[in-house]
N, C-alpha and C positions, 0 to 999 in steps of 0.2 A: 450798450443797450440796443435792443431791437424790438420791433413791433411786428407781429404776425410773420416772423421769419425774415423780415427785410432789414438790412443794416441801416442804422440811422445816420451814418455819415458815409457818403460815397467816397471812393478812393481818390477821385480826381479833385476833391476839395483842396485848394492850394493854401488857404489861409484859415487858421483857427486860433482865435484869441479869446481868453476868458479873463474877466476882471470881476472884482467883488467889492461892494461897499458894505461894510459890516453894520451900518446904521449906528444908533446911539447906545445900544445895549450890549452888555458883556455878561458872560457867566461869572459870578463872583469867585468861583473856585479856580477857573482856568484863564479868565481874561478873554476867552473866545466868545463870539456871539452865540446865543441859543439857536437851535435848529427849529425853524417855524414848521408847524403842521398845517399851515394854510398858505399856499403859494399861488400867486397869479402869474400865468404864462402869457407873454405878449410877443407875438411875431412882429417884426419891424422891418420895413424896407423903404428907404428914402422918405422919411417922415420928419425932416428937420423942422418944419414949421408947426408940427402938431405933437411931437413927442413930449414936449415940455408940459403941455396941458394934460396929456394922458398921465404922465408920471406924477404930477402934483395932485391930481385927483385921486390916484391910487394911494399916495402917501398921506392923504388927509382923511383916511377912513376912521370912523368913530365906532365905538362898541367893540373894539378889538385892540389889544395892546400892540405897540409898535414892534415888540420882540416876538409877537405871535404871528406876524405876517411877513411874507417874503415876496419878492418880485423877480421873475426871470425875464430879461429882455433878450430876445433872440434876433440879433441883427444879421440879416442875410443880404449880401450883395449891395450894401449901402454905399452910394457914391456921392451923396449930396451934403455931407457934413453932419449926418445924423449921429455918427459915432462920437464926433467931437462935441456935439451938443449934449449928448448923454453924459460924457465924461465931465463936462462942466457942471452938470446938474447933480451928480452923485454926492458930492460932499455935503450938500445942504439938505439931503433927504433923511427923514427920521426913521426909515424902515430899511431892512436889509435888501440889497439889490445885487443880483448876479447878472452880468452882461456877457453874453456869448456872441462873438462876431464870426461869421463864416462866409466865405465866398464859394459859390458852387454854381456851375453853369446850368445845371439841371434843376435849380431851385424853383419851387412853385408854392402856392398858398398853403395847400394841405401839408406838404413836406415841412414847411417852416413852422406851422402850428404844432405838428406832431413833435418836432424837435424841441420846441419850447415846452410842451407839456411833459415830454419825457424827462427833460432836465428838471422840471418842477417835481415830478414824481421821485426822481433820484435824490433830490434835496430833502424831501419829506422823509424818505427812508433812511436818512442819516440820523434821524431823531432816536434817542434812547428813551428817557422817561416821557410820559405824556404831560402836556401842559395843563394848567389848572382849568383853562377855559373849556377843555374837552369834557369836563364833567357834565356840561349841558349841551355840547355840540357833538357832531359826529366823532367817533373815536378812532378812525383809521386814517386821518389826514384828509385834506380837501385840496383839489386842484381847481382853480378858476382860470378862465381865459377871457380876454377882451382884445380889442384891436388897437393899434397904435394911433389911429385917427379917431378914437372914441374917448369920451369922458364919462366916467362912472360917477354916480351920486355918492355923497359922503357915507351913506349907510349901505352901500352896495354889498360889501362883504358881509356885514351883519345880517342883512335880509336874506342873503343866500344861506348863511349858516343856520338861521332860524328855520328856513324851509327844510333844510337837511335834518335838523334836529327833530322836526315833526314827523320824520319817517321817510322822506324822499331819499333816493340814491343820487339823483341829479336834478338840477334846477336850470330851467331855461328862462331868461328874461326877455323883455321886449326892447325894441330900439325906436328911437325918434331921431329924425334928421336935425342937424344943427340949424337953428332958425335962420341965421344970416345966410347960410348957403342954400337952404331950401327956398328962401325968398327969390333967389335968382333962377330957379327952375321954371320951366314953362307952365302956364296956367293949366294947359291941357293935361300935363302929367299929374298935377295936383288933383284935378277933377277925376281922372281915372283912379288915382290912389284912394280917393274918398269912396268911390263906388266899390272898389275891390275890398277896402276895409269894412264897409258896411255889410257886404255879402258874406265875407269871411266870418264876421262876428255873428251873423245869423246862423251860419252853418255850425259854428262852434256851439252856440246855444242849443240848436237842434240835436247835435250829437250828444251833448251833455244830458239832455232830457231823455233821449232814446237809448243810448248806450253809455250810461254813467260809469266812471272809473273812480273808485274810492280815494285813491291817493292823488288824483288830479281833478278835484271837483270844480264845478262852476262857482265863481267866475274864473276863467282861464283864457289863454290865448293859444295860438298855433305857431308862433315864431320860434325858429331854431337857428339862432345866429351865433357865430363865434364871437360876436361883440359882447355876449353875456351868457356864459355857460359856467356852471359849477358842478363838480362831480366828486363823489367819494373816491379815494384812491382804489379801494377794493373793487368798486363798480367799473372804474376806468380800466383796470387790468382785466376784469371778467369780460368786458366788451371788446378786448383786443387792442385797446388804445385808439388814439386818433388816426384815422386812415389818411395816408399820404396821397390824397386826390388833388388834382390841379384845380378842381371846382366843386363846390358843395360838400367839402369835407365835414363841415359842422352838422349838416342835415344827415349825412351818412353816419356820422358818429352817434347821433341820437337814435337813428334807426338801429344801429348795432346794440345800443343800450336796451332798446325796447325788445329786440329779439332775445336778449339775455334775461328778460323779465325784470330789468331794473325799473324802479319806481321813479318815473320822470314827472316832475311837477312844473307846469307852465304857469309861473307866478305872475299875475298881472301888475303887481305893485313894484316890480323891479324894472326900471326903465333906464337905458343907457343912451346917451346922445352920441350920434355918430355922424360922420361926414356926409354931406349932401352933394359932393362934387361929382362931376362927370368925367374926371380924369383919374380913375382909380388905379391902384397898384397891381391888382390881381386880374389877369385877363378872364373875362367871363363873369366877373363879380358884379356887385350891386351897381357900381358906376356904369359898367358896360350895359347892364340891363336897362338902366334909366336912359342911357343914351340911345339904345336901340328902340326903346318905346317912344322917344322923341322923334326918331326918324321914321318909325312904322307904328303909328298910333293903334292900329288894329292887330298888333302882335298878340299872340295868345296870352291869356292870364296864367298865373301859377297853376300847376297841375291840380292843386287842392281845390281850386275854384271850378268845380264841375257843375253840370246842370243839377237842379234841385232833385229831380226824379232819381238820378243816379246816386246822389249823395244820400238820400233817404234809404235806398236799398242797401248801400254800404253800411250805414249806421245800424239798420235793422239786422243785417247779417252779422255785424260785429257783436251785437248783443246775443244773438242766437248761438254763435260759435263759442262765445265765452261760457254760456250756460251748458252747452254740450261738453265742453272741456271740464268744467267744474263738477259735473255729475258723472264723469267717466264714460260718456256716450260718444265721444268724438270718433272712436274707432268704428262705430257703426256708420260707415261712410255713406250709406244709402240715405241717411237723414240730411245730408248736405251736399255731397258731391254732384249728384245729377242736377240739382237745382242751380248750382254754380258752374256747371259744365266743366268740372274738373275730371280728367280721365281716371278710371278706377285705380290703376296701378299707382298713379301719382297721388291720389287721395290716400291710399294705404300708406305710402311713404310719409306723407305729411302727418297723418295721424300718429305716427311713431316718433315724431320729433319731441325733444325733451322739454321744451318750454312753450308756454302759451304764445309768447311773443313771436317765436320762430314759426309756430303754426299759422298765426294770423298773417304774417308776412308772406309765407309760402302760398297760402290760399289766395291772397291778393295777387301774387305774381302768376299763379296758375289759372285763375278764373278770367275768361274774357269779359264776363259781366262786371268785374270789378276793375277792369283796366281804366286808367286815368284818361279822361277826355276833357281837357281844359276848355273853358269858354273863350269866346271872343268878347272884347269889351262891350260891343254893341248889345250883347245879350244880358248884361248885368242888370239894367233897370227892371226888366221883366222878371228875372230870377229873384230879385230882391222883393218885389211885390208878392210873388208867390210864396217865398220863404216866410214873409211876415204873416201871411194868412195861415200857413201851417203851424208856425210857432204859436200864434194866438189861439188856434184850435187846441193845441196840446196844453197850453197854460190854462184854458178854460175847462179842459177835460171833456171837450165835445165828443159825442158818440162816434163821429166819423173818424176821429183820430185815436181812440182809445187802444186800438189794436195795432197801432203803427209799428210798435216794436216786434210784432210777430209777422210782418209782411214777408211774403215770399214771391219771387217772380215765377212765372210759368216757364219751365225749362224749354218749351217749344217756341217761346216768344222772344224777340230780340230785346225787348225793353220791359220795365216793370209795370205791373198792373196796379196803379195807385189811384188815389182819389182825384177829384176835379181840380183841387188846388195844385197838385203836382202835375196834372196834365196841362194846366195853364202854363207851367214852366217849360215843359217839353225838353227837347234836346237842341242845343244850339248848333 
């Protein structure tokens, strides 16, 4: 198997072992277990203390039969007894589990998740007849992924399948920190998290009002974490599979889905509990981010948390570009390229791209007006106040906000010409 032309197993990998727990079900005709069309891929590295809770949560899923669900555990470079703990757990699990153990000096988070998801895809493709549950669920198989230090709720698979059955190609869930571990984190980190969460929620509400997307309606969220992702097998292949990045592979994967015009649903009622530790397994991951923010409280926020003025321009232009694309006028680059300061030749190239998602991503990358400029934490209270004013105006239908979706910046000006509420926010 390979993804985007890269081999999934490096030649220097010295150890590869695979084991399988068939679960409790067998095909009556052959005695072999049925092939599941819904498989959870879990990358694992040195999680001896948490893998049991993760596995038991996955095995306790409701709303789907045990013979319709499979789990792939991809153990990479485990040295702490994780493999032995998994082996002891397998006989008592009511679902099918495949365990792949590999040692690889160049292993990293994205490589491990890709390997796990590729193994899940290969397992699904072993299926011949479709299972009965697919009469109401997606018909081409489903890959889900979570983390070994996370615990999914009992209806996690069922909720993901329901969202896919409603027309989504992929589903992103939210994450919550383990309460006991979160209680040990500094108060300042929690305070910053509350401010960031409040501002992000306001930006999402504003975006939903200004540039609504039919398949991802309000209420929704903006989390794109490998702790809770589900994707149709066909969409997974169309997006090129999970990228083998050392950091941010989950967000990069969702970006690939969006570029391919996959319908991604950010479902707010899917919540996975994950570790709140500061000694993470993936360099540059969530644990490192929290530790860095403890050390440097004024470290920049996530790139999505930009000033309100810039966010409003981004949302307004998203709406306008979607409409130009839908009406076949995107090729008239004079309608958008000069305003967004995109060079003429690049604008023509972008207009010829085959999907709306690819067009929007390319314009964002080419336009200096849409470049991400994340806030500093000290700017959040002021931005939150201004965002609440704008959202209230939109909800009331106040005249000052009725034309918000049609706002255009002056191409000669470095910033947007918006109303007083946005000017109050300014740029941090």
